[in-house]
C-alpha positions in Angstrom: -16.6 7.4 -76.5 -20.8 7.5 -78.7 -23.1 10.6 -76.8 -25.3 8.9 -73.6 -22.3 6.2 -73.3 -20.8 5.1 -70.1 -17.9 4.7 -69.7 -15.9 3.6 -66.8 -13.2 5.5 -64.7 -11.2 3.9 -62.6 -10.3 6.9 -59.1 -8.0 6.2 -56.8 -8.2 7.6 -53.0 -5.2 8.3 -50.9 -4.3 10.6 -48.0 -1.0 13.6 -48.3 1.0 13.4 -45.4 -0.1 9.6 -44.7 -0.8 9.0 -40.6 -1.8 6.2 -38.7 -5.8 5.9 -38.1 -6.9 8.0 -41.4 -8.0 5.3 -44.0 -7.6 1.8 -43.5 -4.9 1.0 -46.5 -2.1 3.8 -47.9 -4.6 3.5 -50.6 -8.7 2.6 -51.8 -9.5 2.2 -55.6 -12.8 2.5 -56.2 -14.9 2.7 -59.7 -17.4 5.1 -61.2 -19.7 4.3 -63.8 -21.3 7.3 -65.3 -22.2 8.8 -68.3 -20.9 12.5 -68.9 -21.9 14.2 -67.0 -23.7 12.6 -64.3 -23.0 13.3 -60.9 -22.0 11.0 -59.2 -22.3 11.2 -54.8 -18.9 10.2 -52.7 -19.4 10.0 -48.4 -16.4 10.5 -46.5 -16.4 9.4 -43.3 -13.6 10.3 -40.5 -13.5 9.0 -36.6 -10.8 10.6 -34.6 -9.0 8.1 -32.3 -6.9 11.6 -30.5 -7.4 14.3 -29.6 -5.7 17.1 -31.7 -6.1 19.4 -34.5 -5.9 17.1 -37.9 -5.5 18.6 -41.7 -4.4 16.1 -44.8 -5.4 15.8 -48.0 -7.6 13.4 -49.7 -5.8 12.7 -53.7 -7.7 11.4 -56.3 -6.2 10.2 -59.3 -8.3 9.4 -62.4 -7.0 7.4 -64.9 -6.4 9.0 -67.9 -6.4 12.9 -66.2 -3.6 14.9 -65.6 -4.1 16.3 -63.5 -4.8 14.4 -59.6 -8.4 15.7 -57.6 -8.0 17.0 -54.1 -9.7 18.0 -51.6 -8.4 19.5 -47.9 -10.1 17.9 -44.6 -9.3 19.2 -42.0 -10.8 18.4 -38.0 -10.0 18.6 -34.4 -10.8 15.9 -32.5 -11.8 15.9 -28.4 -12.2 13.5 -26.0 -14.9 13.6 -23.1 -12.3 13.5 -20.0 -14.1 12.5 -16.8 -13.1 10.8 -13.2 -15.7 9.0 -11.2 -15.4 7.9 -7.9 -16.9 5.3 -5.8 -17.5 5.4 -1.9 -18.8 2.3 -0.4 -21.0 1.9 2.7 -17.1 1.1 4.6 -16.4 3.8 3.1 -13.3 2.8 0.6 -13.3 4.8 -1.6 -11.9 4.3 -5.8 -11.8 6.0 -9.0 -13.6 3.3 -11.6 -12.1 2.4 -14.8 -13.5 2.4 -18.4 -11.3 -0.9 -18.8 -11.9 -2.5 -15.2 -15.2 -3.7 -13.6 -15.3 -2.4 -10.2 -16.3 -4.8 -8.1 -19.2 -3.6 -4.9 -19.5 -6.2 -2.5 -22.5 -5.1 -0.2 -21.5 -8.9 1.6 -23.8 -11.0 3.9 -26.5 -9.0 4.6 -30.6 -9.3 5.9 -33.4 -8.4 4.7 -34.8 -4.9 4.8 -31.4 -4.3 6.0 -30.4 -0.4 4.6 -26.7 -0.3 2.0 -25.7 2.7 0.2 -22.7 3.9 -2.4 -22.1 7.1 -3.6 -20.0 8.3 -7.0 -19.3 11.2 -7.6 -19.1 12.3 -11.3 -15.7 14.9 -12.4 -16.3 16.8 -15.6 -12.3 17.6 -16.2 -13.2 18.4 -20.2 -13.7 21.4 -21.6 -17.5 20.6 -23.3 -20.6 19.0 -20.9 -22.0 15.9 -20.7 -25.1 13.8 -19.9 -24.5 10.2 -18.5 -26.6 7.6 -17.8 -27.5 4.3 -16.0 -29.0 0.8 -16.3 -29.3 -2.0 -15.0 -28.6 -5.4 -17.1 -29.3 -9.4 -15.6 -31.3 -7.4 -12.4 -34.8 -7.5 -13.9 -35.9 -9.8 -10.6 -34.3 -7.6 -8.6 -35.0 -3.4 -9.2 -37.0 -2.4 -7.0 -34.8 -3.3 -4.1 -32.8 -0.5 -5.8 -32.7 2.9 -6.1 -30.4 5.7 -7.9 -30.7 9.3 -8.6 -30.0 11.3 -10.0 -30.4 7.7 -13.0 -29.2 10.1 -15.4 -28.7 14.0 -16.2 -26.0 16.5 -18.0 -22.5 17.5 -15.6 -20.7 21.1 -16.7 -17.5 21.0 -17.5 -15.1 22.0 -14.5 -18.7 20.6 -13.0 -18.9 18.0 -9.9 -22.7 15.2 -9.8 -23.0 13.0 -6.8 -24.7 9.8 -7.0 -26.0 7.7 -4.9 -27.1 4.1 -5.1 -29.4 2.4 -2.0 -29.7 -0.8 -2.1 -33.0 -1.7 0.0 -34.1 -6.5 0.2 -37.6 -6.8 1.2 -36.4 -10.8 0.4 -33.7 -13.1 0.6 -31.6 -14.1 -2.8 -27.8 -13.4 -3.5 -26.4 -10.9 -6.0 -24.7 -12.1 -8.8 -23.7 -11.7 -12.7 -25.4 -8.4 -11.7 -23.9 -5.4 -13.1 -24.8 -1.7 -13.8 -23.2 0.7 -16.5 -22.6 4.3 -17.0 -22.7 5.5 -19.7 -20.9 8.8 -20.5 -22.0 10.6 -23.9 -19.7 10.7 -26.1 -17.1 8.9 -24.2 -16.5 6.1 -22.2 -18.8 3.1 -19.9 -18.0 2.5 -16.9 -18.7 -1.4 -15.8 -19.4 -1.5 -12.0 -20.1 -5.1 -10.9 -22.9 -5.3 -8.3 -22.2 -8.6 -5.4 -23.7 -9.9 -2.1 -26.2 -11.9 -0.4 -29.1 -11.6 1.5 -30.2 -13.5 4.0 -34.3 -14.4 6.0 -32.9 -14.0 10.0 -33.9 -16.9 11.8 -35.7 -15.6 14.3 -38.9 -18.1 16.7 -41.3 -16.1 18.2 -43.7 -19.1 20.7 -46.1 -18.9 21.7 -47.8 -19.0 18.6 -51.3 -18.4 20.1 -52.2 -17.1 22.9 -56.1 -17.4 24.3 -56.1 -15.0 27.4 -60.2 -17.0 28.0 -62.9 -15.2 29.8 -62.2 -11.4 31.0 -63.9 -8.9 33.0 -63.9 -5.9 31.8 -61.5 -3.1 33.6 -61.5 -1.7 37.3 -59.4 0.6 38.3 -57.0 -1.7 40.5 -58.0 -5.4 39.0 -55.0 -7.1 37.6 -53.5 -7.3 34.7 -53.8 -10.2 32.7 -50.3 -11.2 31.6 -49.1 -13.6 28.4 -44.9 -13.5 28.4 -43.6 -14.4 24.6 -40.5 -16.1 23.7 -38.6 -14.0 20.8 -36.2 -16.6 20.0 -32.6 -15.6 17.6 -31.3 -18.9 16.6 -28.0 -17.4 14.4 -25.0 -16.5 15.8 -24.8 -12.6 14.9 -27.2 -10.4 16.3 -30.1 -9.7 14.6 -31.9 -6.6 13.5 
């Protein structure tokens, strides 16, 4: 081969011992084309799928080379272990599962009613993590919800309490609104908010009161009065 010209080298990568999840296949073949003395970088990415230590050799067989190249790879996989519980307004407590959305029912409420849910975030792992909440499909109704706190840090072995309050100011229906809890380097929990808000059917009569001519009040004079009638035309008690 003439000086300065390029030659192709076929590289065959394999892991020993081979374990599930280490490589996308048992071997990976690549071709290196570089001039003599030229350096060529290779990037190695490791994505753990299980907790625990990993130790394997990454072997590179080079064509026309008697001995393979060997790179020892070590890593320790960790999981962010977290337990999240939800206490709804009726006192029912359930534990959230990141694989199954939690249905939160605010039931049937009236305008200006108030309801809340309390979340307990427990860090059962060895490392601190941060959390943050995000509403999805709730742009029109964000002013009716409040989260305290919306984000924060939970140290290992510690617990954080979060309050979700709901205070509707108009009539509407909660549908397809999601509240997501994201744990840093960990799972995402999803809550689906449901319910309806009704405006009470209250009638007020009369709508106009005219006291006519009135004298400046002196002690002993009769007080002018009018009777106002408020009627609840619904079958349930108005609050």
